[in-house]
Each structure stands twice: as structure tokens, then as C-alpha cells.
C-alpha positions in Angstrom: 5.6 19.5 -9.6 1.9 20.2 -9.7 -0.5 17.4 -8.9 2.1 14.7 -8.1 2.1 12.2 -5.3 5.9 12.6 -5.0 5.4 15.3 -2.4 4.0 12.6 -0.1 7.4 11.0 0.2 8.8 13.6 2.6 5.5 13.5 4.4 6.0 9.9 5.2 9.5 10.7 6.5 8.0 13.3 8.8 5.3 10.8 10.0 8.1 8.4 10.9 9.8 11.1 13.0 6.7 12.6 14.5 4.1 9.8 14.6 1.8 11.2 17.2 2.2 14.9 16.2 1.8 14.6 12.4 -1.2 13.6 10.3 -0.2 12.2 7.0 -3.7 12.8 5.7 -3.6 16.5 6.6 -0.2 16.7 5.0 -1.7 15.2 1.8 -4.5 17.7 2.0 -2.0 20.5 2.3 -0.4 19.4 -1.0 -3.7 19.6 -2.8 -4.4 23.0 -1.3 -1.0 24.2 -2.4 -1.5 23.3 -6.0 -4.9 25.0 -6.4 -3.2 28.1 -7.7 -1.1 26.3 -10.3 -4.2 24.4 -11.4 -6.1 27.7 -11.9 -3.1 29.2 -13.8 -2.8 26.2 -16.0 -6.5 26.3 -16.8 -6.2 30.0 -17.7 -3.3 29.3 -20.0 -0.9 31.3 -18.0 2.9 30.8 -18.3 3.6 31.5 -14.7 2.0 28.9 -12.5 3.6 29.6 -9.1 2.8 32.9 -7.6 1.0 33.8 -4.4 1.0 30.4 -2.7 4.5 29.2 -3.6 6.6 31.3 -1.3 7.2 31.8 2.4 4.4 34.2 2.9 1.9 32.1 0.9 3.0 28.9 2.7 2.1 30.4 6.1 -1.4 31.2 4.9 -1.9 28.0 2.9 -0.6 25.9 5.7 -3.1 27.5 8.1 -6.0 27.0 5.7 -5.0 23.4 5.1 -4.7 22.7 8.8 -8.0 24.3 9.8 -9.9 22.6 7.0 -7.9 19.4 7.0 -8.4 18.6 10.7 -12.2 18.5 10.2 -12.1 16.9 6.7 -9.9 14.1 7.9 -11.8 13.4 11.1 -15.1 13.4 9.1 -13.7 11.2 6.3 -12.4 8.6 8.7 -15.7 8.5 10.5 -17.6 8.3 7.2 -15.5 5.5 5.6 -15.4 3.5 8.8 -19.2 3.8 9.0 -18.9 5.5 12.4 -16.9 2.7 13.9 -13.7 4.7 14.2 -13.1 8.2 15.5 -9.8 9.9 15.1 -9.0 13.1 16.8 -6.3 15.4 15.4 -5.2 18.0 17.8 -5.0 21.6 16.7 -1.2 21.7 17.3 -0.8 18.6 15.2 -3.0 20.0 12.5 -1.1 23.3 12.3 2.3 21.7 12.5 1.4 19.3 9.7 -0.2 22.0 7.6 2.9 24.2 7.8 5.3 21.3 7.3 3.3 20.4 4.2 3.1 23.9 2.7 6.8 24.8 3.4 8.1 21.5 2.2 6.0 21.9 -0.9 7.6 25.3 -1.6 11.1 24.0 -1.0 10.7 21.0 -3.3 9.1 23.0 -6.1 11.7 25.7 -5.8 14.4 23.4 -7.2 12.4 23.0 -10.4 10.3 26.0 -11.3 11.8 29.2 -12.7 8.6 31.2 -12.1 8.9 30.7 -8.3 10.1 33.2 -5.7 10.3 30.9 -2.7 11.8 33.4 -0.3 9.5 36.3 -1.1 8.9 38.7 0.6 12.6 38.6 1.8 14.3 37.8 -1.4 13.1 38.0 -5.0 13.9 35.5 -7.7 14.6 31.8 -7.2 18.1 31.1 -5.8 17.4 27.4 -5.5 17.8 27.0 -9.3 21.6 27.4 -8.9 21.7 23.8 -7.6 20.7 22.5 -11.0 18.5 19.7 -9.7 16.7 17.8 -12.4 13.1 16.5 -12.2 14.5 12.9 -11.9 16.7 13.9 -9.0 13.9 15.6 -7.1 11.5 12.8 -7.7 14.1 10.2 -6.6 14.7 12.2 -3.4 10.9 12.2 -2.7 10.6 8.5 -3.5 13.5 7.5 -1.3 12.4 9.7 1.6 9.0 8.1 1.3 10.3 4.5 1.3 12.8 5.2 4.2 10.0 6.9 6.1 7.6 4.1 5.6 10.1 1.5 6.7 11.1 3.5 9.7 7.4 4.0 10.7 6.6 0.3 10.3 9.7 -0.8 12.3 8.7 1.7 15.1 5.2 0.4 15.2 6.4 -3.2 15.5 8.9 -2.4 18.2 6.2 -0.4 20.1 3.8 -3.3 19.9 6.4 -5.7 21.2 7.3 -3.5 24.1 3.7 -3.2 25.1 3.3 -7.0 25.0 6.4 -7.5 27.2 5.0 -5.2 29.9 1.7 -7.1 30.1 
């Protein structure tokens, strides 16, 4: 699923579950970093798009790169777009947790769809996830539903937290 916003659906679900330990923006950045390799392969006219980055070993490396660069990129971007009025601090544990959730979830989602992937390399060659026979529509629907459910859960949690704070005051 190169260059699709559908990967963000599961990210929203993780944000709902881990609101203070997960950066949705770093997650989004990890999706972009993951798909640099397929972009290059497509531009070169290659048939196999998913190689070094779309497996367990690649996900470890890409997640770390996305975390290290994304932490600073997100903090800088928020400061820039808020004209210096808002500062956000993303902790290193949150950045790395998010980067790795982003890269591993990306590999998992793509492995249901792409024959050229070896998601469990270096432990297992080939793509055993294809036996499930998931269609593009099914995978996109899963991503969409997880995003909607995650967004609703996140909003409800924020509302409840705000009400609880007001009651204590």
C-alpha cells in the first residue's frame, strides 16, 4: 500500500490506547520513511518494490530512524506552525515506541497484500501472510475502521478526562 493514508487508521487506534506515550505525527512520519524504498523502486521501474525495509530487520532500522528524526521534526514543526506559541516535547521512549509501532504495523499491513515481501526475514523467507487471501478492500476497510474507532475512543477519553478534572476543582 505505498503512499496511502490508510496506514494512519491503526495509528489512531494506538493513540487512543497510549495517548501520552504515542505520537501520531511521529507515526505518520514513520509511514513516509517506510515507503521511501518502494518509491525509489517504482521510479526505477522495478517489479519488486518491497525489499530491505519491509521486513522485521528493516522495520527495526526504519523505526529507529523515523523515531530519531521524527522527534525533532515534529517538535520543530509544531513550534514553527504555532509561530513559537506552542512547544511540544516528545520523550525518547515515546518516539522510539511510536517509530517501531509504525514500522512494524506497516510491514504487517503490507504483508497481506504484496507478493514481493518477505515480512519475517531473516527468520523466514517468502510471505506466509498471503495464505489469508486478504483483498485490498478488506485491508483498507480494516484500516479505516480502526481509525474511526480509535478517533472516537480518543475523543471520548479526552472528554471524560476533562470532566474529571473539572469535578476535582
